[in-house]
C-alpha positions as CSV (number, residue, x, y, z in Angstrom):
1,M,0.0,0.0,0.0
2,K,1.4,3.3,-1.0
3,R,-1.6,5.7,-0.7
4,I,-3.8,5.3,2.3
5,A,-6.9,7.5,3.2
6,V,-8.0,7.4,6.8
7,L,-11.5,8.8,7.4
8,G,-14.0,8.9,10.2
9,N,-15.4,10.9,13.0
10,A,-13.4,12.9,15.5
11,A,-11.6,11.2,18.3
12,G,-11.7,7.7,16.9
13,G,-8.0,7.0,16.7
14,K,-7.4,8.1,13.1
15,S,-4.4,10.2,13.8
16,T,-2.7,7.6,16.0
17,L,-3.4,4.9,13.3
18,S,-2.2,7.2,10.5
19,L,1.0,8.1,12.2
20,Q,1.7,4.4,12.9
21,L,1.1,3.5,9.2
22,S,3.2,6.4,8.1
23,E,6.1,5.3,10.2
24,R,5.9,1.6,9.5
25,L,5.4,2.1,5.7
26,R,7.8,5.1,5.5
27,L,5.2,7.2,3.8
28,P,4.5,10.9,4.3
29,Y,1.8,11.7,6.8
30,H,-0.7,14.5,6.0
31,S,-3.2,15.8,8.5
32,V,-6.3,17.5,7.1
33,D,-7.1,19.0,10.5
34,K,-3.7,20.7,10.7
35,A,-3.9,22.0,7.2
36,L,-7.5,23.4,7.5
37,W,-6.7,25.7,10.5
38,L,-4.3,28.5,11.2
39,P,-3.4,29.5,14.8
40,G,-6.4,30.7,16.8
41,W,-8.9,28.6,14.8
42,V,-8.7,30.8,11.7
43,P,-9.9,28.6,8.8
44,V,-7.7,28.2,5.7
45,E,-9.4,29.4,2.5
46,G,-10.9,26.6,0.5
47,P,-8.8,27.1,-2.6
48,V,-5.6,27.2,-0.6
49,F,-6.4,23.9,1.0
50,A,-7.5,22.4,-2.3
51,R,-4.1,23.2,-3.8
52,L,-2.3,21.7,-0.8
53,H,-4.5,18.6,-1.0
54,A,-3.8,18.3,-4.8
55,A,-0.1,18.4,-4.0
56,W,-0.4,15.6,-1.4
57,L,-2.3,13.5,-3.9
58,S,0.4,14.0,-6.5
59,E,3.0,12.4,-4.3
60,P,3.8,8.7,-5.1
61,G,2.8,7.6,-1.6
62,W,1.0,9.1,1.4
63,V,-1.2,8.6,4.5
64,I,-3.9,11.3,4.6
65,D,-5.9,11.5,7.8
66,G,-9.0,13.6,8.2
67,W,-12.2,14.8,6.7
68,G,-12.4,18.1,4.8
69,D,-14.6,19.0,1.7
70,M,-16.6,16.1,0.2
71,A,-15.3,16.8,-3.3
72,L,-11.7,16.4,-2.1
73,I,-12.7,13.2,-0.2
74,K,-14.0,11.8,-3.4
75,E,-10.6,12.6,-5.1
76,R,-8.7,11.0,-2.2
77,L,-10.8,7.9,-2.4
78,S,-10.4,7.5,-6.1
79,R,-6.6,7.7,-5.7
80,A,-6.1,5.6,-2.6
81,D,-4.8,2.1,-2.6
82,A,-6.4,1.5,0.8
83,V,-9.2,3.3,2.7
84,V,-9.7,3.0,6.5
85,L,-13.1,4.1,7.7
86,V,-13.3,4.6,11.4
87,Q,-16.9,4.4,12.5
88,H,-17.2,3.7,16.2
89,P,-20.5,4.2,17.9
90,L,-21.2,7.9,18.3
91,W,-21.1,7.6,22.1
92,R,-17.5,6.3,21.9
93,H,-16.3,9.1,19.7
94,G,-18.1,11.6,22.0
95,Y,-16.5,10.2,25.1
96,W,-13.0,10.1,23.6
97,A,-13.5,13.6,22.3
98,L,-14.6,15.0,25.7
99,K,-11.7,13.3,27.3
100,R,-9.2,14.7,24.8
101,Q,-10.8,18.2,25.0
102,C,-10.5,18.3,28.8
103,G,-6.9,17.2,28.5
104,G,-6.2,20.1,26.3
105,I,-7.6,22.8,28.6
106,F,-4.4,24.7,28.9
107,S,-2.5,23.8,25.8
108,A,-2.9,22.9,22.1
109,R,-2.9,19.3,21.1
110,S,0.4,18.2,19.6
111,D,-1.3,16.4,16.7
112,G,-3.9,19.0,16.2
113,P,-3.9,22.4,14.5
114,A,-0.9,24.6,15.6
115,G,-1.8,27.3,18.1
116,C,-5.4,26.1,18.6
117,R,-6.6,25.3,22.2
118,L,-9.3,22.6,22.2
119,L,-11.7,23.6,24.9
120,P,-13.2,26.7,23.2
121,K,-14.3,24.5,20.3
122,T,-15.8,21.7,22.3
123,W,-19.5,22.5,21.7
124,E,-18.9,23.1,18.0
125,L,-16.9,19.8,17.8
126,L,-19.8,17.8,19.3
127,K,-22.2,19.3,16.8
128,V,-19.9,18.5,13.9
129,M,-19.4,15.0,15.2
130,R,-23.2,14.5,15.2
131,W,-23.5,15.8,11.6
132,I,-20.7,13.5,10.5
133,H,-22.3,10.5,12.1
134,L,-25.8,11.2,10.7
135,Y,-24.9,12.6,7.2
136,G,-21.2,12.6,6.5
137,L,-20.5,8.9,7.1
138,P,-23.4,7.6,5.0
139,E,-22.2,9.8,2.1
140,V,-18.6,8.6,2.5
141,R,-19.8,5.0,2.5
142,K,-21.7,5.7,-0.8
143,Q,-18.5,7.3,-2.3
144,I,-16.4,4.3,-1.1
145,A,-18.8,2.0,-3.0
146,V,-18.3,4.1,-6.1
147,H,-14.6,4.7,-6.0
148,C,-13.0,1.8,-4.1
149,R,-12.4,-1.9,-4.5
150,P,-14.1,-3.7,-1.6
151,E,-10.9,-5.6,-0.7
152,S,-9.1,-2.3,-0.3
153,V,-11.5,-0.9,2.4
154,F,-11.0,-1.5,6.1
155,Y,-13.9,-0.7,8.5
156,V,-13.1,0.0,12.1
157,S,-15.9,-0.1,14.7
158,S,-14.0,-1.0,17.8
159,P,-10.7,-0.1,19.5
160,G,-9.3,-3.6,18.9
161,Q,-9.9,-3.3,15.1
162,L,-7.5,-0.2,15.0
163,A,-4.5,-2.5,15.8
164,A,-5.7,-5.2,13.5
165,V,-6.0,-2.8,10.6
166,A,-2.5,-1.4,11.4
167,R,-1.1,-5.0,11.3
168,A,-3.0,-5.9,8.1
169,L,-1.8,-2.8,6.2
170,T,1.8,-3.2,7.4
171,H,2.3,-6.9,7.2
172,G,5.9,-7.7,6.2
173,Q,7.1,-4.3,7.2
């Protein structure tokens, strides 16, 4: 596998899994969350992110972690050798998100957007997580059916499956 897209709701283990895959497979890691936000939660303009995303996709190998615009997700899916869809129950994503948000009361998260404290965005995050669960994930599953070979898609719905997917994608590494 040289191009891996990791998608799913917030606080599901996507970044941890993506970093493991990147290290084990010696592929560049790209975080959509980090690229979408400037310090102080200032959003990056859509065309700026689209150009960056296109540059990522033009690389011979990559692990791209995160959500972003649906049109860009479709592009990512069509170019990926493997797709990991993290879809824990919403309560698990919510619990892990609240735990993470509380842990980031006084500082920014090291794997999150630079200069962005988490706590001020907690309520907004929970609303986005609900939207992704109800509307975003069903749309991504439809796009996976259109753009991806079934054997290249890995579904994660429990913590133990995160490690199993990491092993399956890095066997022999």
